[in-house]
N, C-alpha and C positions, 0 to 999 in steps of 0.2 A: 505300663505302655512303653512300647519299644521306640527309640529315636533313630533306628536304623533307616537310611535313605533320606533323612531330613537334612537340609542344609542350614548352616547358620545364616542370619539375615545378611544380605549385601550392604556393603557401606557405600555411600555415594562417592563418586569419583570427585576429587577436588578439582575445582575450576581454576584455570590459569587466570591470573590477574595481570592486568596491564601495569608493567613496572615503570613505564615512562608516561607520565601524565602530561597534558597540555599545559601550557603556561598558565599559571594561577590555579592549577588543580582541576579545572573544568567544572567547577561549581558555580560560576558566575551566571547570572541571568542575562540572557541575550538582550541587546539594546531595544529591539522591536517589541519584547515582552514588557520591558520596564516602562516604555512610553505608551500611554493609552490610546493615543490617536493612531500610532503605528500598528498597535495590537488590533484595533478595530479595523484598520485597512487590510491587514493579513486575513482576518476573519471574513471580510467581505469578499476578497479575492477567492478564498477557498469556497464560500458559499456559491459565487457566481460560477466557478468551475464545476461544481456539483450539479448546479441547475442547468448548465449547458450540455453536460454529457449526455442525457437522454435525447435531447433534440439532435445532437450530432449523430448519435447511434441510429435514430429514426431515419435521418437523412441518408446516411450510408446504406441502410437496409433497403430504402426505397430506390436508391441508385442501382443496388445490386439487382433487385427485382426487375427494374427497367432493362438492364443489360442482359439478363437471363431471357426476358420476353423477346428482346430484339434478336438474340441468338436462336431462339425457337422459330421465330418469323423467318429468319434467314435460312434456317434448315428446310423449311417448307417451300421455299421459292426455287 
């Protein structure tokens, strides 16, 4: 079997590492995660934001449709 035209496998490019770590190394658990009540609060905030998003999107779509209808009506007058 001929190996002409075959290339050797590529080696992955080494990634640069951050040589300056934050104070303490950056491995510390954030305070809001360590405290159960704060963690639940963050989860509730995120859930509320997710639930409000479709309603806001629907309201914006309805407003855009009303504006487009008003523009069509204005063009016919």
